[in-house]
C-alpha positions as CSV (number, residue, x, y, z in Angstrom):
1,M,10.9,-2.6,-27.1
2,K,12.4,-1.4,-23.8
3,G,12.1,2.2,-24.9
4,K,8.4,1.7,-25.9
5,E,7.6,0.3,-22.4
6,E,9.3,3.2,-20.7
7,G,7.4,5.7,-22.8
8,A,4.1,4.0,-22.0
9,L,4.9,4.2,-18.3
10,A,5.9,7.8,-18.5
11,G,2.6,8.7,-20.1
12,E,0.5,7.2,-17.3
13,T,-0.8,9.2,-14.5
14,G,-0.2,8.4,-10.9
15,A,-3.7,7.2,-10.4
16,E,-3.6,4.8,-13.3
17,A,-0.3,3.3,-12.2
18,W,-1.6,3.0,-8.6
19,Q,-4.7,1.2,-9.9
20,R,-2.7,-1.2,-11.9
21,L,-0.3,-2.0,-9.1
22,S,-3.3,-2.6,-6.8
23,A,-4.0,-5.7,-8.9
24,Y,-1.0,-7.4,-7.2
25,A,-2.4,-6.7,-3.6
26,Y,-4.1,-10.1,-3.3
27,L,-0.7,-11.9,-3.7
28,S,0.6,-10.3,-0.5
29,A,-2.6,-10.4,1.6
30,P,-2.7,-12.8,4.6
31,E,-5.3,-14.9,2.7
32,R,-3.2,-15.1,-0.5
33,V,-3.6,-18.8,-0.9
34,E,-7.4,-18.5,-1.0
35,Y,-7.3,-15.6,-3.4
36,V,-5.0,-17.5,-5.7
37,A,-7.3,-20.5,-5.7
38,V,-10.3,-18.2,-6.6
39,M,-8.3,-16.5,-9.4
40,R,-7.2,-19.8,-10.9
41,V,-10.9,-20.8,-11.2
42,F,-11.6,-17.7,-13.2
43,C,-8.5,-18.1,-15.3
44,G,-9.7,-21.6,-16.2
45,T,-12.6,-20.1,-18.1
46,I,-12.8,-17.8,-21.2
47,L,-15.2,-14.9,-21.2
48,A,-17.5,-16.5,-18.6
49,D,-19.2,-15.0,-15.6
50,L,-19.5,-17.0,-12.4
51,A,-21.8,-16.7,-9.4
52,I,-20.9,-17.7,-5.9
53,P,-22.6,-21.2,-6.1
54,D,-20.7,-21.9,-9.3
55,L,-17.4,-20.9,-7.7
56,L,-18.1,-23.0,-4.6
57,A,-18.7,-26.0,-6.7
58,K,-15.5,-25.5,-8.8
59,L,-13.4,-24.9,-5.7
60,S,-14.8,-28.0,-4.1
61,E,-13.9,-30.0,-7.2
62,R,-10.3,-28.7,-7.3
63,G,-9.7,-29.2,-3.5
64,G,-7.0,-27.4,-1.7
65,P,-7.4,-24.3,0.5
66,G,-10.3,-22.9,-1.6
67,A,-12.5,-25.9,-0.8
68,A,-12.9,-24.8,2.8
69,L,-14.4,-21.4,1.9
70,D,-18.1,-20.8,2.8
71,A,-20.5,-18.5,0.8
72,E,-20.1,-15.5,3.1
73,T,-16.3,-15.6,3.2
74,L,-16.1,-16.2,-0.6
75,A,-18.4,-13.1,-1.1
76,R,-15.9,-11.0,0.9
77,R,-13.0,-12.3,-1.1
78,L,-14.7,-11.5,-4.4
79,E,-15.6,-8.0,-3.3
80,E,-12.0,-7.4,-2.4
81,L,-10.8,-8.7,-5.9
82,V,-13.4,-6.3,-7.5
83,R,-12.0,-3.4,-5.5
84,W,-8.4,-4.2,-6.5
85,G,-9.4,-4.5,-10.2
86,N,-8.8,-8.2,-10.7
87,L,-12.5,-9.0,-11.2
88,L,-15.5,-7.2,-12.8
89,R,-19.1,-7.3,-12.0
90,S,-21.0,-9.1,-14.7
91,T,-23.7,-7.2,-16.6
92,H,-25.4,-10.3,-18.0
93,T,-29.1,-10.7,-17.5
94,V,-29.9,-13.3,-14.8
95,K,-32.5,-15.9,-15.7
96,A,-34.0,-17.5,-12.6
97,T,-37.1,-19.6,-12.1
98,S,-37.5,-18.7,-8.4
99,I,-36.7,-15.9,-6.0
100,S,-34.1,-18.1,-4.1
101,E,-32.4,-18.9,-7.4
102,Y,-32.2,-15.2,-8.2
103,Q,-30.8,-14.3,-4.9
104,R,-28.0,-16.9,-5.3
105,S,-27.2,-15.9,-8.9
106,R,-27.6,-12.1,-9.0
107,S,-24.0,-11.4,-8.0
108,R,-21.9,-12.7,-10.9
109,Y,-18.3,-11.9,-11.6
110,Q,-16.0,-12.1,-14.5
111,L,-12.2,-11.8,-15.0
112,S,-10.6,-8.5,-16.0
113,K,-7.8,-8.3,-18.5
114,L,-5.4,-7.0,-15.8
115,G,-6.4,-9.7,-13.3
116,E,-5.8,-12.4,-15.9
117,R,-2.4,-11.1,-16.7
118,V,-1.3,-10.8,-13.1
119,Q,-2.5,-14.3,-12.2
120,R,-0.8,-15.8,-15.3
121,D,2.5,-14.2,-14.3
122,A,2.0,-15.4,-10.7
123,D,1.4,-19.0,-11.9
124,E,4.5,-18.8,-14.1
125,V,6.6,-17.5,-11.2
126,L,5.3,-20.2,-8.8
127,G,5.8,-22.9,-11.4
128,G,9.4,-22.4,-12.3
129,A,11.0,-19.4,-10.6
130,D,13.9,-21.4,-9.2
131,A,14.4,-23.8,-12.1
132,A,17.4,-23.5,-14.5
133,R,15.9,-22.6,-17.8
134,E,17.6,-23.8,-21.0
135,V,18.6,-21.1,-23.5
136,S,16.8,-21.4,-26.8
137,S,19.9,-20.7,-28.8
138,E,18.5,-22.4,-31.9
139,L,16.0,-19.5,-32.2
140,L,18.8,-17.1,-32.9
141,A,19.6,-18.8,-36.2
142,L,15.9,-18.5,-37.1
143,V,16.0,-14.8,-36.3
144,D,19.0,-14.4,-38.5
145,R,17.2,-16.3,-41.3
146,G,14.0,-14.4,-40.9
147,L,15.7,-11.0,-41.0
148,R,17.5,-12.0,-44.2
149,E,14.2,-13.0,-45.8
150,I,12.5,-9.7,-44.7
151,A,15.4,-7.7,-46.1
152,A,15.2,-9.5,-49.4
153,M,11.4,-9.0,-49.6
154,A,11.7,-5.2,-48.8
155,A,14.4,-4.6,-51.4
156,A,12.5,-6.5,-54.1
157,P,11.1,-4.5,-57.0
158,G,7.5,-3.4,-56.2
159,G,8.0,-4.0,-52.5
160,A,7.1,-6.9,-50.3
161,D,3.7,-8.7,-50.3
162,P,2.1,-7.3,-47.1
163,Q,0.6,-10.6,-46.0
164,Q,3.8,-12.5,-46.3
165,A,5.8,-9.7,-44.7
166,L,3.3,-9.6,-41.7
167,E,3.8,-13.4,-41.3
168,R,7.6,-13.1,-41.4
169,I,7.7,-10.2,-38.9
170,S,5.3,-11.8,-36.4
171,T,7.2,-15.0,-36.5
172,L,10.5,-13.2,-36.2
173,F,9.5,-11.2,-33.0
174,V,8.0,-14.2,-31.3
175,Q,11.2,-16.1,-31.8
176,F,13.4,-13.3,-30.6
177,A,11.2,-12.6,-27.5
178,E,11.4,-16.3,-26.5
179,F,15.2,-16.3,-27.0
180,A,15.8,-13.0,-25.1
181,E,13.6,-14.2,-22.2
182,S,15.4,-17.5,-21.9
183,V,18.7,-15.7,-21.8
184,R,17.6,-13.4,-19.0
185,D,16.2,-16.3,-17.0
186,F,19.3,-18.5,-17.3
187,Y,21.7,-15.7,-16.3
188,A,19.5,-14.7,-13.4
189,Y,19.7,-18.4,-12.2
190,L,23.4,-18.5,-12.8
191,G,24.0,-15.4,-10.7
192,Q,21.9,-16.8,-7.9
193,V,24.0,-20.0,-7.8
194,L,27.4,-18.3,-8.1
195,A,26.6,-16.0,-5.2
196,R,26.8,-19.1,-2.9
197,Y,30.0,-19.6,-0.9
198,D,29.2,-23.1,0.3
199,L,29.8,-25.0,-2.9
200,D,31.5,-28.4,-2.3
201,S,33.8,-30.1,-4.8
202,A,31.0,-32.0,-6.6
203,E,28.9,-28.9,-7.0
204,Y,31.9,-26.9,-8.1
205,Q,32.8,-29.5,-10.8
206,G,29.2,-29.4,-12.1
207,F,29.1,-25.6,-12.4
208,K,32.6,-25.5,-13.9
209,E,31.5,-27.7,-16.7
210,L,28.3,-25.7,-17.1
211,L,30.2,-22.4,-17.5
212,L,33.1,-23.7,-19.6
213,D,30.8,-25.7,-22.0
214,Y,27.2,-24.4,-22.0
215,V,27.8,-20.7,-21.3
216,E,30.7,-20.6,-23.6
217,A,28.7,-22.1,-26.4
218,I,25.9,-19.6,-25.9
219,T,28.3,-16.7,-25.9
220,E,30.1,-17.9,-29.0
221,D,26.8,-18.4,-30.9
222,V,25.5,-15.0,-30.0
223,S,28.9,-13.4,-30.9
224,F,28.8,-15.2,-34.2
225,R,25.2,-14.2,-35.1
226,A,25.2,-10.7,-33.8
227,P,27.2,-9.0,-36.7
228,R,25.0,-10.7,-39.3
229,I,21.8,-9.8,-37.6
230,A,23.0,-6.2,-37.2
231,A,23.8,-6.0,-40.9
232,H,20.3,-7.3,-41.8
233,L,18.7,-4.7,-39.5
234,D,20.7,-2.0,-41.2
235,A,19.5,-3.2,-44.6
236,V,15.9,-3.3,-43.5
237,R,15.8,0.0,-41.7
238,P,15.4,2.3,-44.7
239,H,12.4,0.3,-45.9
240,L,10.6,-0.1,-42.6
241,P,8.3,3.0,-42.7
242,A,6.9,2.1,-46.1
243,L,6.7,-1.6,-45.3
244,L,4.8,-1.1,-42.0
245,A,2.5,1.4,-43.7
246,R,1.6,-1.2,-46.4
247,I,1.0,-3.9,-43.7
248,D,-1.3,-1.5,-41.7
249,A,-3.3,-0.7,-44.9
250,H,-3.6,-4.5,-45.6
251,A,-4.4,-5.7,-42.0
252,T,-5.7,-3.0,-39.8
253,G,-6.8,-5.5,-37.1
254,I,-7.9,-4.3,-33.7
255,G,-6.0,-1.0,-34.3
256,A,-9.1,0.3,-36.0
257,L,-10.6,0.9,-32.6
258,T,-8.4,3.9,-32.1
259,D,-10.2,5.8,-34.8
260,G,-13.7,5.3,-33.4
261,L,-12.7,5.2,-29.7
262,P,-9.8,7.5,-29.1
263,E,-9.8,6.8,-25.4
264,T,-9.2,3.1,-26.0
265,R,-5.6,2.0,-25.8
266,V,-4.6,-0.8,-28.2
267,Q,-1.5,-2.9,-27.7
268,R,-0.4,-4.0,-31.1
269,S,1.4,-7.2,-31.9
270,R,5.2,-7.0,-31.8
271,G,6.9,-5.8,-34.9
272,R,4.0,-3.5,-36.1
273,D,5.7,-0.3,-34.7
274,L,9.1,1.2,-35.3
275,A,9.8,1.2,-31.6
276,D,9.8,-2.6,-31.7
277,W,12.5,-2.6,-34.4
278,D,14.5,0.0,-32.4
279,G,14.4,-2.3,-29.4
280,L,15.5,-5.3,-31.5
281,R,18.4,-3.3,-33.0
282,A,19.5,-2.1,-29.5
283,W,19.9,-5.7,-28.5
284,F,22.6,-6.4,-31.1
285,T,24.2,-3.0,-31.8
286,V,25.5,-0.1,-29.7
287,T,23.0,2.8,-29.6
288,G,24.3,6.1,-28.3
289,A,25.8,5.8,-24.8
290,H,24.1,2.4,-24.1
291,S,26.0,-0.8,-24.8
292,S,24.3,-3.6,-26.6
293,Q,22.8,-6.7,-24.9
294,V,25.5,-8.8,-26.7
295,D,28.2,-6.8,-24.9
296,Q,26.4,-7.1,-21.6
297,L,26.2,-10.9,-22.2
298,R,29.9,-11.1,-22.6
299,D,30.4,-9.0,-19.4
300,A,28.0,-11.3,-17.5
301,T,30.0,-14.4,-18.7
302,L,33.3,-12.9,-17.5
303,R,31.8,-12.0,-14.1
304,A,30.5,-15.6,-13.8
305,L,34.0,-16.9,-14.6
306,E,35.4,-14.6,-11.9
307,S,32.9,-15.9,-9.4
308,L,33.9,-19.5,-10.3
309,L,37.6,-18.7,-9.8
310,A,36.8,-17.1,-6.4
311,N,35.1,-20.3,-5.4
312,A,38.0,-22.3,-6.6
313,K,40.5,-20.3,-4.5
314,R,38.2,-20.7,-1.5
315,M,38.2,-24.4,-1.8
316,L,42.0,-24.5,-2.3
317,R,42.4,-22.6,0.9
318,S,39.9,-24.8,2.6
319,A,41.9,-27.9,1.6
320,S,44.9,-26.5,3.4
321,G,42.9,-25.6,6.5
322,E,43.3,-21.9,6.2
323,M,39.8,-20.5,6.4
324,S,36.8,-22.7,5.7
325,R,34.9,-24.3,8.6
326,R,32.3,-25.9,6.4
327,K,32.9,-29.4,7.7
328,D,32.8,-28.2,11.3
329,L,29.5,-26.3,10.7
330,L,28.0,-29.4,9.0
331,R,28.9,-31.5,12.0
332,L,27.5,-28.9,14.4
333,A,24.3,-28.8,12.4
334,A,24.0,-32.6,12.7
335,W,24.4,-32.3,16.5
336,F,21.6,-29.7,16.5
337,D,19.4,-31.9,14.5
338,A,19.8,-34.9,16.8
339,A,19.7,-32.9,20.1
340,E,16.8,-32.5,22.5
341,P,15.5,-28.9,23.2
342,D,17.6,-28.5,26.4
343,E,20.7,-29.9,24.7
344,A,20.2,-27.6,21.7
345,H,20.2,-24.6,24.1
346,D,23.5,-25.8,25.6
347,L,25.0,-26.3,22.2
348,A,24.1,-22.8,21.1
349,V,25.7,-21.3,24.2
350,A,28.8,-23.4,23.8
351,A,29.2,-22.8,20.1
352,F,28.1,-19.2,19.6
353,G,27.7,-17.7,23.1
354,L,24.0,-17.2,22.4
355,Y,22.1,-17.4,25.7
356,G,18.3,-17.6,25.9
357,A,16.2,-14.6,25.4
358,R,15.6,-12.5,28.5
359,H,12.6,-10.4,29.2
360,L,13.7,-6.8,29.7
361,G,10.5,-5.6,31.3
362,V,10.3,-2.4,29.2
363,A,6.7,-1.3,29.0
364,P,5.4,-0.2,25.6
365,D,3.7,3.0,24.9
366,P,0.2,2.8,26.5
367,D,-1.4,5.1,23.9
368,R,-0.3,2.8,21.0
369,S,-2.5,-0.2,20.4
370,V,-0.9,-3.0,18.4
371,P,-3.2,-5.7,16.9
372,A,-2.3,-9.3,17.7
373,H,-1.7,-10.2,14.0
374,V,1.2,-7.7,13.6
375,S,4.5,-9.4,13.3
376,W,7.3,-8.6,15.8
377,W,9.5,-8.0,12.8
378,T,7.5,-5.2,11.4
379,G,5.8,-4.0,14.6
380,P,6.7,-0.8,16.5
381,V,9.8,-0.8,18.6
382,V,10.3,0.1,22.3
383,D,13.0,2.4,23.3
384,V,15.4,0.6,25.7
385,P,17.7,2.7,28.0
386,V,21.4,2.6,27.0
387,A,22.5,1.1,30.3
388,L,20.0,-1.7,29.9
389,R,20.7,-2.3,26.3
390,E,24.5,-2.3,26.4
391,R,25.3,-3.5,30.0
392,G,22.1,-5.2,31.1
393,S,22.0,-3.0,34.2
394,R,19.0,-1.1,35.5
395,T,21.2,0.9,38.0
396,P,21.4,4.6,37.0
397,R,24.9,5.8,36.4
398,G,26.5,9.2,36.6
399,R,25.2,12.2,38.4
400,A,21.5,12.7,38.9
401,A,20.0,15.1,36.5
402,A,19.2,18.5,37.8
403,A,15.6,19.2,38.7
404,E,13.7,20.9,35.8
405,D,12.9,24.6,36.4
406,H,9.2,25.2,36.0
407,S,9.2,28.8,37.3
408,E,8.6,30.3,33.8
409,Q,5.7,27.9,33.2
410,K,4.3,28.8,36.7
411,L,4.4,32.5,35.9
412,H,2.7,31.9,32.6
413,L,-0.1,30.0,34.3
414,M,-0.5,32.6,37.0
415,E,-0.7,35.3,34.5
416,Q,-3.3,33.4,32.5
417,A,-5.4,32.8,35.7
418,R,-5.2,36.4,36.6
419,A,-6.4,37.5,33.1
420,Q,-9.3,35.0,33.4
421,A,-10.3,36.4,36.8
422,E,-10.2,40.0,35.6
423,A,-12.3,39.0,32.6
424,R,-15.0,37.4,34.8
425,Q,-15.0,40.4,37.2
426,A,-15.5,42.7,34.3
427,A,-18.3,40.5,33.1
428,A,-19.9,40.6,36.5
429,D,-19.7,44.4,36.6
430,E,-21.3,44.6,33.2
431,L,-24.2,42.4,34.3
432,R,-24.8,44.5,37.4
433,S,-24.9,47.7,35.4
434,A,-27.3,46.2,32.8
435,S,-29.7,44.7,35.3
436,G,-33.3,45.8,34.6
437,R,-32.7,46.7,31.0
438,F,-31.3,43.6,29.4
439,D,-33.5,44.2,26.3
440,Q,-31.8,47.6,25.8
441,V,-28.1,46.7,26.3
442,G,-26.1,44.4,24.2
443,L,-24.0,42.2,26.5
444,G,-20.5,41.1,25.6
445,A,-19.7,37.4,25.1
446,P,-18.0,36.9,28.6
447,A,-21.0,38.6,30.3
448,M,-23.5,36.5,28.4
449,R,-21.7,33.3,29.4
450,L,-21.6,34.3,33.1
451,L,-25.3,35.2,33.0
452,L,-26.2,31.8,31.5
453,E,-24.0,30.1,34.1
454,L,-25.9,31.9,36.9
455,L,-29.3,31.3,35.4
456,T,-28.5,27.5,35.0
457,T,-27.5,27.3,38.7
458,A,-30.7,29.3,39.8
459,L,-33.0,27.0,37.8
460,G,-31.3,24.1,39.4
461,N,-31.9,25.6,42.9
462,A,-35.6,25.9,42.3
463,R,-37.9,23.9,44.6
464,L,-40.4,21.4,43.4
465,N,-44.0,22.0,44.4
466,K,-45.5,18.5,45.0
467,E,-49.1,19.7,44.7
468,S,-48.8,21.3,41.3
469,A,-45.9,19.1,40.2
470,D,-44.0,22.2,39.0
471,F,-41.0,24.1,40.1
472,L,-41.2,27.2,42.3
473,L,-39.1,29.8,40.6
474,D,-40.2,32.7,42.7
475,G,-37.0,33.9,44.3
476,A,-34.7,31.2,43.0
477,Q,-31.2,32.5,43.4
478,A,-27.6,31.8,42.3
479,D,-24.6,33.7,43.5
480,D,-20.8,33.8,43.1
481,A,-19.0,34.9,46.3
482,D,-15.7,35.5,44.4
483,L,-17.3,37.9,42.0
484,G,-19.8,39.4,44.6
485,I,-22.8,38.9,42.3
486,R,-26.2,37.4,42.7
487,L,-29.0,36.5,40.2
488,T,-32.6,36.2,41.2
489,A,-35.2,34.7,38.9
490,W,-39.0,35.3,39.2
491,R,-41.8,33.7,37.4
492,T,-43.9,36.4,35.5
493,P,-46.5,34.7,33.3
494,G,-46.9,36.5,30.0
495,R,-43.8,38.6,30.4
496,P,-40.6,37.3,28.8
497,T,-37.1,38.6,29.3
498,V,-35.0,39.3,26.2
499,L,-31.3,38.9,26.7
500,R,-29.3,40.6,23.9
501,S,-25.6,40.0,23.2
502,V,-23.0,40.1,20.5
503,D,-23.5,36.4,19.9
504,G,-27.3,36.7,19.4
505,D,-30.6,37.2,21.4
506,L,-32.1,34.8,24.0
507,T,-35.7,35.0,25.1
508,A,-36.6,33.6,28.6
509,D,-40.4,33.1,28.5
510,D,-42.3,33.9,31.7
511,L,-39.2,34.9,33.6
512,T,-37.8,38.1,35.1
513,L,-34.1,38.3,36.0
514,I,-32.5,40.6,38.4
515,V,-28.7,40.8,38.9
516,E,-27.3,42.7,41.9
517,S,-24.4,42.7,44.3
518,A,-24.2,39.7,46.6
519,S,-24.0,42.0,49.6
520,A,-27.3,43.8,48.8
521,P,-30.4,42.7,50.6
522,A,-32.6,40.3,48.7
523,V,-35.3,42.0,46.8
524,G,-39.0,41.0,46.8
525,Q,-41.1,40.0,43.8
526,P,-41.0,42.9,41.4
527,M,-44.1,44.9,40.8
528,P,-45.6,45.0,37.3
529,E,-43.9,48.3,36.6
530,A,-40.6,46.8,37.4
531,E,-41.4,43.8,35.3
532,E,-42.3,46.1,32.4
533,A,-39.0,47.9,32.8
534,S,-36.9,44.7,32.9
535,A,-38.8,42.9,30.1
């Protein structure tokens, strides 16, 4: 069975595994208690779709944290559960007698298979995770008997009756699954208890009797039954392919879906596949390099006895006053329990040397915004200087660090500024040479940017004519003293200026532009011939 599960996981894609794991997200969300209350309502129904009013009524009946949810908050919780894959939107037709009833009932939800499985496992963990589960050792005798009957049926002349064989196999695997699960749960609890180093004499006496009596009885029963079960499995193994084929032909079940719907995955009942029998056999016999679960059970019992002996040695040393301070710690805990807050601080200082927390005054990163709901435990850390962290001192020690040399960076910036100045000067020279024939010369990108910069400044310098409520562009100028260049803009109705460049063409309607040296005398309004030449 273990090999079958590993094979199924290996065949899944990363997206499928991520989607399935997302179904557990609501169990770790801050509102996990509300989500669990909602999921329990859905798990209490079978193949039913519920609307928000129905859920509010059921949550109110059950009480608890879910009863305080309003309709808007519940709608958000349901949408998140749909996104995680725990719920599905219902496709059932809504029957309503009014528009208001339709609006309340149109959003209906139903439980998904994955969501039901996750919530069922969660309830099982919440119900008895820390309890000591009793091992169902009587089921091992039933497994032994069932395998003997199946082996006899398979070896009978004419083969086994498929219906009887199916009933025996289904019962066998249900009994074995219950037994194996109870063994795992019990030994997990036993390991959790034996990991404690604070057992007193009464607790030690109880766990000693538990190990010496109960665990020993389980180990002996498993060791006695394991060879017989392994022999029955070896006897059944040659007949399994034919027996399972006859059972499949007799009772196809839901497995017939795989013929008509190849994309549908069907999880068959245990015992219907050879992989299930291989997992059962691996539990009782050694397969390859892997030891059997029976051998692992013996090893776990020996480790438990070793832990028990370690606790016994500790208590013996404690009785002689060598190492244990358990009584002293219990007395100190009683003092803490009865002390006032100020007295508790004094006790902590006297017992452990733990003084109150001090504010170090180290500012966090100003560019990092941390929400208020982030825990200090998982939030970002702040780098504290070594002197402050180890000695609590803010005074700098050692020689002062040498001043950083920025000469290379300065040279780089000066060279960059020089290159930019040369590029602008070349653009200015290009504009002066192309003045009057902008429609015939293609300007470079730097020259076009400089021309647009000067034109924007010239338009901004235009005066407003209050009578006509328009700007006076005649003779509007913009110059750059560093480049020694001046641009003059004239309004020429009906005559546009076309500015051509490598980045594209720009048409300035009703404008004539002249670019000249800043030292040249200002020109008057161009004559029509000049306008024609510059257009």
